[in-house]
MARLONU-941024 format. One record per residue (C-alpha): residue number from 1; x, y, z. Coordinates in Angstrom, 2 decimals. Layout:
residues N
{pos = NUM X = X Y = Y Z = Z} .
...
***
This chain:
residues 424
{pos = 1 X = 97.51 Y = 126.19 Z = 116.13} .
{pos = 2 X = 100.27 Y = 126.97 Z = 114.94} .
{pos = 3 X = 102.70 Y = 124.41 Z = 115.51} .
{pos = 4 X = 100.76 Y = 121.34 Z = 117.47} .
{pos = 5 X = 102.12 Y = 117.71 Z = 117.36} .
{pos = 6 X = 99.89 Y = 114.53 Z = 117.39} .
{pos = 7 X = 101.23 Y = 111.84 Z = 118.77} .
{pos = 8 X = 100.22 Y = 108.34 Z = 119.64} .
{pos = 9 X = 99.99 Y = 107.70 Z = 123.81} .
{pos = 10 X = 99.86 Y = 103.89 Z = 124.10} .
{pos = 11 X = 101.81 Y = 101.54 Z = 121.94} .
{pos = 12 X = 100.44 Y = 102.92 Z = 118.09} .
{pos = 13 X = 97.01 Y = 102.03 Z = 116.66} .
{pos = 14 X = 95.18 Y = 105.20 Z = 118.06} .
{pos = 15 X = 93.57 Y = 106.30 Z = 115.70} .
{pos = 16 X = 96.17 Y = 109.05 Z = 115.02} .
{pos = 17 X = 95.36 Y = 109.49 Z = 111.39} .
{pos = 18 X = 91.57 Y = 110.00 Z = 111.36} .
{pos = 19 X = 92.96 Y = 112.80 Z = 114.54} .
{pos = 20 X = 95.26 Y = 114.24 Z = 112.07} .
{pos = 21 X = 92.58 Y = 114.32 Z = 109.27} .
{pos = 22 X = 90.36 Y = 116.50 Z = 111.43} .
{pos = 23 X = 92.87 Y = 119.16 Z = 112.63} .
{pos = 24 X = 94.65 Y = 119.15 Z = 109.08} .
{pos = 25 X = 91.25 Y = 121.55 Z = 108.29} .
{pos = 26 X = 93.13 Y = 124.30 Z = 109.44} .
{pos = 27 X = 96.73 Y = 123.08 Z = 108.92} .
{pos = 28 X = 99.03 Y = 124.91 Z = 105.81} .
{pos = 29 X = 101.49 Y = 122.09 Z = 106.08} .
{pos = 30 X = 101.32 Y = 118.26 Z = 107.85} .
{pos = 31 X = 104.64 Y = 116.93 Z = 109.02} .
{pos = 32 X = 105.45 Y = 113.65 Z = 109.17} .
{pos = 33 X = 108.36 Y = 113.15 Z = 111.57} .
{pos = 34 X = 109.26 Y = 109.77 Z = 112.20} .
{pos = 35 X = 109.25 Y = 106.15 Z = 111.12} .
{pos = 36 X = 108.19 Y = 104.19 Z = 107.78} .
{pos = 37 X = 105.89 Y = 102.07 Z = 106.18} .
{pos = 38 X = 105.44 Y = 100.17 Z = 109.33} .
{pos = 39 X = 102.96 Y = 102.49 Z = 110.50} .
{pos = 40 X = 100.07 Y = 102.43 Z = 108.99} .
{pos = 41 X = 97.26 Y = 105.73 Z = 109.18} .
{pos = 42 X = 93.25 Y = 104.81 Z = 108.56} .
{pos = 43 X = 91.51 Y = 108.12 Z = 107.38} .
{pos = 44 X = 87.51 Y = 107.25 Z = 106.53} .
{pos = 45 X = 85.93 Y = 109.71 Z = 104.04} .
{pos = 46 X = 81.96 Y = 108.86 Z = 103.75} .
{pos = 47 X = 81.81 Y = 105.28 Z = 101.94} .
{pos = 48 X = 85.72 Y = 105.64 Z = 101.39} .
{pos = 49 X = 88.56 Y = 104.07 Z = 103.72} .
{pos = 50 X = 91.78 Y = 105.85 Z = 102.85} .
{pos = 51 X = 94.99 Y = 103.64 Z = 104.25} .
{pos = 52 X = 98.23 Y = 105.33 Z = 104.24} .
{pos = 53 X = 101.30 Y = 104.68 Z = 105.58} .
{pos = 54 X = 103.87 Y = 107.00 Z = 104.01} .
{pos = 55 X = 101.93 Y = 109.72 Z = 102.87} .
{pos = 56 X = 101.30 Y = 112.60 Z = 105.74} .
{pos = 57 X = 97.23 Y = 112.66 Z = 106.49} .
{pos = 58 X = 96.94 Y = 116.15 Z = 105.29} .
{pos = 59 X = 97.16 Y = 115.09 Z = 101.72} .
{pos = 60 X = 93.80 Y = 114.60 Z = 101.63} .
{pos = 61 X = 92.85 Y = 118.74 Z = 101.68} .
{pos = 62 X = 93.59 Y = 120.18 Z = 98.76} .
{pos = 63 X = 95.42 Y = 123.27 Z = 100.48} .
{pos = 64 X = 97.53 Y = 121.75 Z = 103.11} .
{pos = 65 X = 101.33 Y = 121.02 Z = 101.91} .
{pos = 66 X = 101.93 Y = 117.36 Z = 103.25} .
{pos = 67 X = 105.88 Y = 116.96 Z = 104.07} .
{pos = 68 X = 108.08 Y = 114.13 Z = 104.91} .
{pos = 69 X = 110.68 Y = 115.12 Z = 107.11} .
{pos = 70 X = 114.30 Y = 113.85 Z = 107.47} .
{pos = 71 X = 113.64 Y = 111.71 Z = 110.29} .
{pos = 72 X = 111.24 Y = 109.06 Z = 108.54} .
{pos = 73 X = 112.89 Y = 106.36 Z = 106.37} .
{pos = 74 X = 111.13 Y = 105.70 Z = 103.15} .
{pos = 75 X = 110.87 Y = 102.79 Z = 100.93} .
{pos = 76 X = 110.48 Y = 104.58 Z = 97.50} .
{pos = 77 X = 108.26 Y = 101.60 Z = 95.73} .
{pos = 78 X = 105.97 Y = 102.02 Z = 98.55} .
{pos = 79 X = 105.42 Y = 105.74 Z = 98.41} .
{pos = 80 X = 105.22 Y = 106.14 Z = 95.16} .
{pos = 81 X = 102.64 Y = 102.84 Z = 94.58} .
{pos = 82 X = 100.50 Y = 105.01 Z = 97.67} .
{pos = 83 X = 100.68 Y = 107.92 Z = 95.76} .
{pos = 84 X = 99.46 Y = 106.27 Z = 92.72} .
{pos = 85 X = 96.62 Y = 105.09 Z = 94.96} .
{pos = 86 X = 95.65 Y = 108.46 Z = 96.03} .
{pos = 87 X = 95.87 Y = 109.89 Z = 92.30} .
{pos = 88 X = 93.40 Y = 106.60 Z = 90.96} .
{pos = 89 X = 91.06 Y = 107.82 Z = 93.69} .
{pos = 90 X = 91.00 Y = 111.77 Z = 93.06} .
{pos = 91 X = 93.43 Y = 113.07 Z = 95.44} .
{pos = 92 X = 96.01 Y = 114.87 Z = 94.25} .
{pos = 93 X = 99.40 Y = 114.02 Z = 95.54} .
{pos = 94 X = 101.87 Y = 116.14 Z = 93.54} .
{pos = 95 X = 101.95 Y = 118.94 Z = 96.46} .
{pos = 96 X = 104.05 Y = 116.23 Z = 98.71} .
{pos = 97 X = 107.44 Y = 117.60 Z = 99.90} .
{pos = 98 X = 110.55 Y = 114.97 Z = 100.82} .
{pos = 99 X = 113.33 Y = 115.53 Z = 102.90} .
{pos = 100 X = 116.64 Y = 115.53 Z = 100.73} .
{pos = 101 X = 118.21 Y = 113.68 Z = 104.05} .
{pos = 102 X = 115.67 Y = 111.01 Z = 104.60} .
{pos = 103 X = 117.21 Y = 107.72 Z = 104.27} .
{pos = 104 X = 115.93 Y = 105.23 Z = 101.80} .
{pos = 105 X = 115.04 Y = 101.51 Z = 102.96} .
{pos = 106 X = 117.09 Y = 99.07 Z = 100.53} .
{pos = 107 X = 116.11 Y = 96.00 Z = 99.46} .
{pos = 108 X = 118.74 Y = 94.57 Z = 101.53} .
{pos = 109 X = 117.06 Y = 96.21 Z = 104.87} .
{pos = 110 X = 113.81 Y = 94.21 Z = 103.88} .
{pos = 111 X = 116.06 Y = 90.97 Z = 103.51} .
{pos = 112 X = 117.57 Y = 91.65 Z = 106.77} .
{pos = 113 X = 114.49 Y = 92.36 Z = 108.66} .
{pos = 114 X = 113.36 Y = 88.86 Z = 107.90} .
{pos = 115 X = 115.47 Y = 86.62 Z = 108.38} .
{pos = 116 X = 116.62 Y = 88.03 Z = 111.62} .
{pos = 117 X = 113.30 Y = 87.80 Z = 112.95} .
{pos = 118 X = 113.57 Y = 84.40 Z = 112.07} .
{pos = 119 X = 116.77 Y = 83.58 Z = 113.44} .
{pos = 120 X = 115.76 Y = 85.02 Z = 116.93} .
{pos = 121 X = 112.96 Y = 82.57 Z = 117.10} .
{pos = 122 X = 110.42 Y = 82.81 Z = 120.26} .
{pos = 123 X = 112.63 Y = 86.02 Z = 120.90} .
{pos = 124 X = 111.82 Y = 87.75 Z = 118.09} .
{pos = 125 X = 110.83 Y = 91.56 Z = 118.58} .
{pos = 126 X = 107.64 Y = 90.89 Z = 116.09} .
{pos = 127 X = 108.96 Y = 93.89 Z = 113.56} .
{pos = 128 X = 106.44 Y = 94.45 Z = 110.20} .
{pos = 129 X = 109.35 Y = 92.78 Z = 108.51} .
{pos = 130 X = 109.35 Y = 96.05 Z = 105.89} .
{pos = 131 X = 113.25 Y = 96.92 Z = 106.58} .
{pos = 132 X = 112.32 Y = 100.03 Z = 108.94} .
{pos = 133 X = 115.10 Y = 98.86 Z = 111.95} .
{pos = 134 X = 117.90 Y = 97.96 Z = 109.60} .
{pos = 135 X = 117.54 Y = 101.01 Z = 107.98} .
{pos = 136 X = 117.74 Y = 103.12 Z = 111.21} .
{pos = 137 X = 120.29 Y = 100.99 Z = 112.06} .
{pos = 138 X = 122.78 Y = 102.23 Z = 109.13} .
{pos = 139 X = 121.89 Y = 105.55 Z = 109.73} .
{pos = 140 X = 123.02 Y = 105.69 Z = 113.21} .
{pos = 141 X = 126.29 Y = 103.67 Z = 111.28} .
{pos = 142 X = 126.59 Y = 106.07 Z = 109.20} .
{pos = 143 X = 126.54 Y = 103.82 Z = 106.58} .
{pos = 144 X = 123.03 Y = 104.74 Z = 105.05} .
{pos = 145 X = 121.95 Y = 106.10 Z = 101.66} .
{pos = 146 X = 119.81 Y = 109.36 Z = 101.70} .
{pos = 147 X = 117.39 Y = 110.32 Z = 98.93} .
{pos = 148 X = 119.61 Y = 113.37 Z = 97.78} .
{pos = 149 X = 122.24 Y = 110.43 Z = 96.55} .
{pos = 150 X = 119.81 Y = 109.00 Z = 94.28} .
{pos = 151 X = 120.58 Y = 112.01 Z = 92.30} .
{pos = 152 X = 123.97 Y = 111.46 Z = 91.42} .
{pos = 153 X = 124.25 Y = 108.27 Z = 90.01} .
{pos = 154 X = 127.84 Y = 107.39 Z = 90.40} .
{pos = 155 X = 127.44 Y = 108.63 Z = 94.42} .
{pos = 156 X = 124.90 Y = 106.39 Z = 95.24} .
{pos = 157 X = 126.12 Y = 103.74 Z = 92.82} .
{pos = 158 X = 129.68 Y = 103.59 Z = 94.88} .
{pos = 159 X = 127.89 Y = 103.86 Z = 98.50} .
{pos = 160 X = 125.73 Y = 101.17 Z = 97.51} .
{pos = 161 X = 128.87 Y = 99.04 Z = 96.24} .
{pos = 162 X = 130.62 Y = 99.84 Z = 100.24} .
{pos = 163 X = 127.62 Y = 98.99 Z = 101.79} .
{pos = 164 X = 126.73 Y = 95.52 Z = 100.07} .
{pos = 165 X = 129.75 Y = 94.27 Z = 100.32} .
{pos = 166 X = 129.00 Y = 94.18 Z = 104.20} .
{pos = 167 X = 125.54 Y = 93.13 Z = 104.21} .
{pos = 168 X = 126.73 Y = 89.81 Z = 101.53} .
{pos = 169 X = 128.55 Y = 89.17 Z = 104.65} .
{pos = 170 X = 126.05 Y = 89.03 Z = 106.54} .
{pos = 171 X = 123.43 Y = 87.79 Z = 104.70} .
{pos = 172 X = 125.86 Y = 84.59 Z = 103.50} .
{pos = 173 X = 127.93 Y = 83.53 Z = 106.22} .
{pos = 174 X = 125.16 Y = 84.66 Z = 109.16} .
{pos = 175 X = 122.09 Y = 84.01 Z = 107.59} .
{pos = 176 X = 122.91 Y = 81.26 Z = 105.08} .
{pos = 177 X = 121.38 Y = 83.39 Z = 102.36} .
{pos = 178 X = 122.34 Y = 84.26 Z = 98.70} .
{pos = 179 X = 124.26 Y = 87.27 Z = 98.10} .
{pos = 180 X = 122.38 Y = 90.34 Z = 96.54} .
{pos = 181 X = 123.63 Y = 92.14 Z = 93.33} .
{pos = 182 X = 124.03 Y = 95.79 Z = 92.99} .
{pos = 183 X = 123.19 Y = 96.08 Z = 89.32} .
{pos = 184 X = 119.63 Y = 95.51 Z = 89.92} .
{pos = 185 X = 119.05 Y = 97.67 Z = 93.01} .
{pos = 186 X = 120.99 Y = 100.35 Z = 90.92} .
{pos = 187 X = 118.58 Y = 100.41 Z = 87.66} .
{pos = 188 X = 115.17 Y = 100.07 Z = 90.15} .
{pos = 189 X = 115.96 Y = 103.02 Z = 92.43} .
{pos = 190 X = 117.65 Y = 105.45 Z = 90.07} .
{pos = 191 X = 114.09 Y = 104.62 Z = 88.26} .
{pos = 192 X = 112.84 Y = 105.78 Z = 90.92} .
{pos = 193 X = 114.63 Y = 108.98 Z = 91.31} .
{pos = 194 X = 113.32 Y = 110.37 Z = 88.24} .
{pos = 195 X = 109.74 Y = 110.34 Z = 89.47} .
{pos = 196 X = 110.64 Y = 111.71 Z = 93.13} .
{pos = 197 X = 113.00 Y = 114.25 Z = 92.30} .
{pos = 198 X = 110.08 Y = 117.07 Z = 91.86} .
{pos = 199 X = 109.03 Y = 116.32 Z = 95.20} .
{pos = 200 X = 112.57 Y = 116.76 Z = 97.27} .
{pos = 201 X = 113.37 Y = 119.92 Z = 99.21} .
{pos = 202 X = 114.63 Y = 121.49 Z = 102.09} .
{pos = 203 X = 111.76 Y = 120.44 Z = 104.35} .
{pos = 204 X = 113.23 Y = 122.11 Z = 107.49} .
{pos = 205 X = 113.68 Y = 125.30 Z = 105.88} .
{pos = 206 X = 109.87 Y = 124.90 Z = 104.39} .
{pos = 207 X = 108.71 Y = 124.43 Z = 107.51} .
{pos = 208 X = 111.01 Y = 127.20 Z = 109.24} .
{pos = 209 X = 109.80 Y = 129.85 Z = 106.86} .
{pos = 210 X = 105.77 Y = 128.31 Z = 107.11} .
{pos = 211 X = 106.49 Y = 129.25 Z = 110.71} .
{pos = 212 X = 108.08 Y = 132.14 Z = 110.63} .
{pos = 213 X = 105.11 Y = 133.24 Z = 108.08} .
{pos = 214 X = 102.15 Y = 132.68 Z = 110.67} .
{pos = 215 X = 101.45 Y = 129.15 Z = 109.16} .
{pos = 216 X = 99.97 Y = 126.50 Z = 110.81} .
{pos = 217 X = 101.79 Y = 123.48 Z = 111.01} .
{pos = 218 X = 101.08 Y = 119.88 Z = 112.07} .
{pos = 219 X = 103.32 Y = 117.67 Z = 113.33} .
{pos = 220 X = 102.47 Y = 113.85 Z = 112.76} .
{pos = 221 X = 103.63 Y = 110.84 Z = 114.79} .
{pos = 222 X = 103.62 Y = 107.17 Z = 113.73} .
{pos = 223 X = 103.44 Y = 104.67 Z = 116.38} .
{pos = 224 X = 103.14 Y = 105.32 Z = 119.78} .
{pos = 225 X = 105.21 Y = 106.87 Z = 123.49} .
{pos = 226 X = 105.57 Y = 103.02 Z = 124.52} .
{pos = 227 X = 106.77 Y = 102.10 Z = 121.26} .
{pos = 228 X = 109.66 Y = 105.06 Z = 121.51} .
{pos = 229 X = 113.56 Y = 103.36 Z = 121.08} .
{pos = 230 X = 114.58 Y = 105.62 Z = 123.95} .
{pos = 231 X = 111.07 Y = 105.68 Z = 126.10} .
{pos = 232 X = 109.29 Y = 102.75 Z = 125.00} .
{pos = 233 X = 108.98 Y = 98.72 Z = 126.55} .
{pos = 234 X = 112.67 Y = 97.96 Z = 124.75} .
{pos = 235 X = 113.37 Y = 96.11 Z = 122.84} .
{pos = 236 X = 109.45 Y = 95.63 Z = 121.85} .
{pos = 237 X = 109.84 Y = 99.07 Z = 120.38} .
{pos = 238 X = 110.07 Y = 100.74 Z = 117.09} .
{pos = 239 X = 113.68 Y = 102.19 Z = 115.78} .
{pos = 240 X = 112.75 Y = 105.51 Z = 115.93} .
{pos = 241 X = 111.50 Y = 108.49 Z = 118.44} .
{pos = 242 X = 107.32 Y = 108.86 Z = 118.01} .
{pos = 243 X = 107.47 Y = 111.28 Z = 121.75} .
{pos = 244 X = 107.16 Y = 114.78 Z = 120.96} .
{pos = 245 X = 111.10 Y = 115.63 Z = 121.11} .
{pos = 246 X = 111.12 Y = 112.99 Z = 118.06} .
{pos = 247 X = 108.77 Y = 115.89 Z = 116.46} .
{pos = 248 X = 111.31 Y = 118.61 Z = 116.59} .
{pos = 249 X = 114.38 Y = 116.65 Z = 115.97} .
{pos = 250 X = 113.24 Y = 114.88 Z = 112.85} .
{pos = 251 X = 111.64 Y = 117.58 Z = 111.31} .
{pos = 252 X = 114.41 Y = 120.11 Z = 111.90} .
{pos = 253 X = 113.12 Y = 122.28 Z = 113.92} .
{pos = 254 X = 113.56 Y = 123.76 Z = 117.55} .
{pos = 255 X = 111.70 Y = 122.79 Z = 120.31} .
{pos = 256 X = 110.24 Y = 126.13 Z = 121.68} .
{pos = 257 X = 108.19 Y = 126.03 Z = 118.13} .
{pos = 258 X = 106.28 Y = 123.77 Z = 119.51} .
{pos = 259 X = 103.03 Y = 124.77 Z = 120.99} .
{pos = 260 X = 100.82 Y = 122.25 Z = 121.36} .
{pos = 261 X = 101.24 Y = 118.93 Z = 121.97} .
{pos = 262 X = 98.09 Y = 116.20 Z = 121.80} .
{pos = 263 X = 98.04 Y = 112.61 Z = 123.14} .
{pos = 264 X = 95.89 Y = 110.16 Z = 121.17} .
{pos = 265 X = 95.00 Y = 107.47 Z = 123.26} .
{pos = 266 X = 92.10 Y = 104.85 Z = 122.96} .
{pos = 267 X = 89.48 Y = 104.19 Z = 125.75} .
{pos = 268 X = 90.73 Y = 101.03 Z = 126.10} .
{pos = 269 X = 94.06 Y = 99.91 Z = 124.69} .
{pos = 270 X = 95.76 Y = 97.52 Z = 122.23} .
{pos = 271 X = 99.48 Y = 96.45 Z = 120.79} .
{pos = 272 X = 100.45 Y = 94.72 Z = 118.03} .
{pos = 273 X = 103.85 Y = 91.82 Z = 118.18} .
{pos = 274 X = 105.80 Y = 91.25 Z = 121.24} .
{pos = 275 X = 106.31 Y = 92.42 Z = 124.54} .
{pos = 276 X = 104.73 Y = 93.09 Z = 127.91} .
{pos = 277 X = 100.89 Y = 94.33 Z = 128.26} .
{pos = 278 X = 99.89 Y = 94.54 Z = 131.88} .
{pos = 279 X = 96.14 Y = 95.29 Z = 131.14} .
{pos = 280 X = 95.71 Y = 92.69 Z = 128.13} .
{pos = 281 X = 92.79 Y = 90.63 Z = 128.02} .
{pos = 282 X = 92.53 Y = 87.41 Z = 126.78} .
{pos = 283 X = 89.02 Y = 86.39 Z = 127.11} .
{pos = 284 X = 85.55 Y = 87.29 Z = 125.69} .
{pos = 285 X = 85.93 Y = 90.87 Z = 126.69} .
{pos = 286 X = 89.22 Y = 91.31 Z = 124.46} .
{pos = 287 X = 87.64 Y = 89.43 Z = 121.80} .
{pos = 288 X = 84.78 Y = 91.95 Z = 121.70} .
{pos = 289 X = 87.05 Y = 95.10 Z = 121.74} .
{pos = 290 X = 89.21 Y = 93.07 Z = 118.67} .
{pos = 291 X = 85.60 Y = 92.47 Z = 116.82} .
{pos = 292 X = 83.77 Y = 95.78 Z = 117.46} .
{pos = 293 X = 87.10 Y = 97.87 Z = 117.36} .
{pos = 294 X = 88.06 Y = 96.34 Z = 113.87} .
{pos = 295 X = 91.82 Y = 95.89 Z = 115.83} .
{pos = 296 X = 93.42 Y = 94.48 Z = 113.11} .
{pos = 297 X = 96.32 Y = 96.21 Z = 111.02} .
{pos = 298 X = 96.21 Y = 98.54 Z = 108.97} .
{pos = 299 X = 99.84 Y = 97.73 Z = 107.09} .
{pos = 300 X = 100.32 Y = 94.01 Z = 108.64} .
{pos = 301 X = 96.42 Y = 93.12 Z = 108.93} .
{pos = 302 X = 98.01 Y = 91.02 Z = 112.46} .
{pos = 303 X = 95.11 Y = 90.96 Z = 115.01} .
{pos = 304 X = 96.04 Y = 93.72 Z = 117.73} .
{pos = 305 X = 96.12 Y = 92.28 Z = 121.37} .
{pos = 306 X = 93.43 Y = 94.42 Z = 123.35} .
{pos = 307 X = 92.89 Y = 95.42 Z = 127.37} .
{pos = 308 X = 91.82 Y = 97.79 Z = 129.72} .
{pos = 309 X = 92.75 Y = 101.06 Z = 129.20} .
{pos = 310 X = 96.14 Y = 101.25 Z = 131.44} .
{pos = 311 X = 96.25 Y = 104.95 Z = 133.01} .
{pos = 312 X = 99.31 Y = 104.18 Z = 134.52} .
{pos = 313 X = 101.34 Y = 104.22 Z = 130.85} .
{pos = 314 X = 98.76 Y = 107.23 Z = 130.04} .
{pos = 315 X = 100.48 Y = 109.26 Z = 133.17} .
{pos = 316 X = 103.98 Y = 108.10 Z = 131.73} .
{pos = 317 X = 103.00 Y = 109.44 Z = 128.39} .
{pos = 318 X = 101.86 Y = 112.61 Z = 129.64} .
{pos = 319 X = 104.95 Y = 113.22 Z = 131.12} .
{pos = 320 X = 107.15 Y = 112.17 Z = 128.44} .
{pos = 321 X = 105.88 Y = 113.84 Z = 126.15} .
{pos = 322 X = 104.53 Y = 117.33 Z = 128.02} .
{pos = 323 X = 100.82 Y = 116.03 Z = 126.92} .
{pos = 324 X = 98.73 Y = 119.51 Z = 126.58} .
{pos = 325 X = 95.58 Y = 117.57 Z = 125.79} .
{pos = 326 X = 94.46 Y = 114.47 Z = 125.23} .
{pos = 327 X = 92.26 Y = 112.97 Z = 121.89} .
{pos = 328 X = 90.02 Y = 110.05 Z = 123.09} .
{pos = 329 X = 89.35 Y = 107.49 Z = 120.27} .
{pos = 330 X = 86.78 Y = 104.70 Z = 119.88} .
{pos = 331 X = 84.62 Y = 105.47 Z = 122.78} .
{pos = 332 X = 81.70 Y = 103.71 Z = 121.29} .
{pos = 333 X = 83.42 Y = 99.91 Z = 121.40} .
{pos = 334 X = 82.57 Y = 100.11 Z = 124.89} .
{pos = 335 X = 79.22 Y = 100.70 Z = 124.53} .
{pos = 336 X = 77.72 Y = 97.14 Z = 126.06} .
{pos = 337 X = 79.70 Y = 96.52 Z = 128.49} .
{pos = 338 X = 78.28 Y = 95.92 Z = 131.94} .
{pos = 339 X = 81.40 Y = 97.42 Z = 133.70} .
{pos = 340 X = 84.08 Y = 98.57 Z = 132.58} .
{pos = 341 X = 87.95 Y = 98.70 Z = 134.29} .
{pos = 342 X = 91.04 Y = 100.51 Z = 134.27} .
{pos = 343 X = 94.00 Y = 99.91 Z = 135.49} .
{pos = 344 X = 95.18 Y = 103.16 Z = 137.77} .
{pos = 345 X = 98.11 Y = 101.28 Z = 139.31} .
{pos = 346 X = 100.73 Y = 97.85 Z = 139.12} .
{pos = 347 X = 101.07 Y = 95.27 Z = 142.14} .
{pos = 348 X = 103.96 Y = 92.85 Z = 141.78} .
{pos = 349 X = 105.02 Y = 91.09 Z = 144.67} .
{pos = 350 X = 104.97 Y = 93.09 Z = 147.92} .
{pos = 351 X = 105.46 Y = 96.31 Z = 145.84} .
{pos = 352 X = 102.73 Y = 98.65 Z = 143.86} .
{pos = 353 X = 103.62 Y = 100.91 Z = 141.28} .
{pos = 354 X = 101.44 Y = 104.05 Z = 140.91} .
{pos = 355 X = 104.00 Y = 105.50 Z = 138.12} .
{pos = 356 X = 105.26 Y = 103.07 Z = 135.09} .
{pos = 357 X = 108.10 Y = 100.90 Z = 135.83} .
{pos = 358 X = 111.19 Y = 101.01 Z = 134.16} .
{pos = 359 X = 112.74 Y = 97.58 Z = 135.14} .
{pos = 360 X = 111.10 Y = 95.32 Z = 132.25} .
{pos = 361 X = 110.67 Y = 91.94 Z = 134.69} .
{pos = 362 X = 107.72 Y = 94.65 Z = 136.74} .
{pos = 363 X = 106.10 Y = 94.97 Z = 133.55} .
{pos = 364 X = 106.12 Y = 91.14 Z = 132.67} .
{pos = 365 X = 105.23 Y = 89.88 Z = 135.94} .
{pos = 366 X = 103.06 Y = 92.70 Z = 137.33} .
{pos = 367 X = 99.20 Y = 92.45 Z = 137.88} .
{pos = 368 X = 96.73 Y = 95.66 Z = 137.56} .
{pos = 369 X = 95.72 Y = 97.40 Z = 140.04} .
{pos = 370 X = 92.00 Y = 98.44 Z = 138.61} .
{pos = 371 X = 89.06 Y = 100.56 Z = 139.61} .
{pos = 372 X = 85.76 Y = 99.66 Z = 137.98} .
{pos = 373 X = 83.21 Y = 102.14 Z = 136.37} .
{pos = 374 X = 79.79 Y = 101.39 Z = 135.32} .
{pos = 375 X = 79.03 Y = 100.50 Z = 131.81} .
{pos = 376 X = 76.47 Y = 102.04 Z = 129.24} .
{pos = 377 X = 74.23 Y = 100.50 Z = 126.39} .
{pos = 378 X = 73.26 Y = 103.28 Z = 124.47} .
{pos = 379 X = 74.80 Y = 103.56 Z = 120.93} .
{pos = 380 X = 76.31 Y = 106.71 Z = 121.04} .
{pos = 381 X = 77.50 Y = 106.63 Z = 117.65} .
{pos = 382 X = 75.40 Y = 109.44 Z = 116.95} .
{pos = 383 X = 75.99 Y = 111.94 Z = 119.68} .
{pos = 384 X = 77.49 Y = 115.18 Z = 119.21} .
{pos = 385 X = 77.71 Y = 117.03 Z = 122.54} .
{pos = 386 X = 79.48 Y = 115.70 Z = 125.53} .
{pos = 387 X = 76.41 Y = 116.19 Z = 127.84} .
{pos = 388 X = 74.41 Y = 114.26 Z = 125.55} .
{pos = 389 X = 76.09 Y = 111.16 Z = 126.44} .
{pos = 390 X = 75.09 Y = 108.20 Z = 129.09} .
{pos = 391 X = 76.35 Y = 109.33 Z = 132.49} .
{pos = 392 X = 78.37 Y = 106.57 Z = 133.00} .
{pos = 393 X = 80.37 Y = 107.50 Z = 129.64} .
{pos = 394 X = 80.68 Y = 110.60 Z = 130.65} .
{pos = 395 X = 81.94 Y = 109.85 Z = 133.92} .
{pos = 396 X = 84.27 Y = 107.47 Z = 132.15} .
{pos = 397 X = 86.22 Y = 110.11 Z = 130.10} .
{pos = 398 X = 86.38 Y = 112.71 Z = 133.26} .
{pos = 399 X = 87.72 Y = 110.19 Z = 135.13} .
{pos = 400 X = 90.52 Y = 109.50 Z = 132.69} .
{pos = 401 X = 90.95 Y = 113.20 Z = 132.61} .
{pos = 402 X = 91.19 Y = 113.31 Z = 136.21} .
{pos = 403 X = 93.93 Y = 110.19 Z = 136.50} .
{pos = 404 X = 96.01 Y = 111.63 Z = 133.34} .
{pos = 405 X = 95.80 Y = 115.03 Z = 134.63} .
{pos = 406 X = 95.38 Y = 116.25 Z = 131.00} .
{pos = 407 X = 92.00 Y = 117.68 Z = 129.69} .
{pos = 408 X = 90.41 Y = 115.41 Z = 127.04} .
{pos = 409 X = 89.39 Y = 118.06 Z = 124.60} .
{pos = 410 X = 87.84 Y = 115.48 Z = 122.00} .
{pos = 411 X = 86.08 Y = 112.13 Z = 121.91} .
{pos = 412 X = 85.68 Y = 109.99 Z = 119.07} .
{pos = 413 X = 82.45 Y = 107.98 Z = 118.72} .
{pos = 414 X = 82.68 Y = 106.17 Z = 115.64} .
{pos = 415 X = 85.63 Y = 106.37 Z = 112.36} .
{pos = 416 X = 84.02 Y = 108.61 Z = 110.03} .
{pos = 417 X = 85.12 Y = 112.06 Z = 110.18} .
{pos = 418 X = 82.06 Y = 113.72 Z = 111.77} .
{pos = 419 X = 81.76 Y = 111.42 Z = 114.41} .
{pos = 420 X = 83.42 Y = 113.30 Z = 117.06} .
{pos = 421 X = 82.45 Y = 115.40 Z = 120.14} .
{pos = 422 X = 84.38 Y = 118.30 Z = 120.48} .
{pos = 423 X = 84.49 Y = 119.54 Z = 124.39} .
{pos = 424 X = 86.63 Y = 122.36 Z = 124.47} .
***
């Protein structure tokens, strides 16, 4: 590799889990560098389906060291439950290494996430209500509690008491909620500490030593480019940086070590939650994408909004991530469409945009400028060579490659590990 970033080039849910799983076969370390348990990765191994939200996808391979780096926010209850699930199903999670600098999601984060969304009403962001945003807020405000704090009970209790004093004022006076007690939280989280301690490490050093030793390191992003806190469709974004720059910051390495940046994009596009979506389909074609593609959130089960591929957004993802390659997923979902559309620009009033506009009002009010391509009827799920795809399917991939300005080196034609066409 030796240092490869795999990230979402759309609004998340592009199929990064199965891509990371594919690449992890040749990796020594797989590093999750941002996000929390608001992002789910689904891996299909034979007849078994594994839904992961915190443990890196590389855990499926015995020779891989999975790493949760400092850029991740961790709900220890969720993490330990996920590890127990893996163990019960024959996967050893004990190789997991966790950064002591990673921040913890606390019960008051989950509570605040829920009541704040309710308070916003029709202006709500559409969060998963798992406390991710409030945890990142405390991190930036320097009032967060980190994994390493668990191992000094006095420090942990003192920090918790200080933070909870402020949070209870917000809960009671702003949102009319009952205050939370620190004693129960201390007892709960110190129980987690005993289970987490064997896995806590200096993950920045671990990654550096792996790279210095010539080992292959895979950096796994959550969510997607258009949900980046700085570069996404703000405020309908996540609270971290899923883009390639976030890999260096979240993992604790310099950007010069990153050799490849692989963008994962569906052959169409989807998003969960609120926010602008220029190519969204609210018709039979969109419903078909949902049904055939199984477009429901791994973590939340929410129905995803679907639409035709947005090449304006894909070009934007290429630019802000310095993408070196593309992995197109779910091409098989488009089988059976007579005509396939892809947006090559936006039109808003008298203006036409070929690059992603930064004004939110444009994204809300624009109409896509579509290019129409022929569809295909054939079932492509057993196809393993690019030249064996139907002509229209090949031309569609080549059209994406030409429009995005990035080579499409892989195409998935089904959810299972082996249902991938490797072009280069």
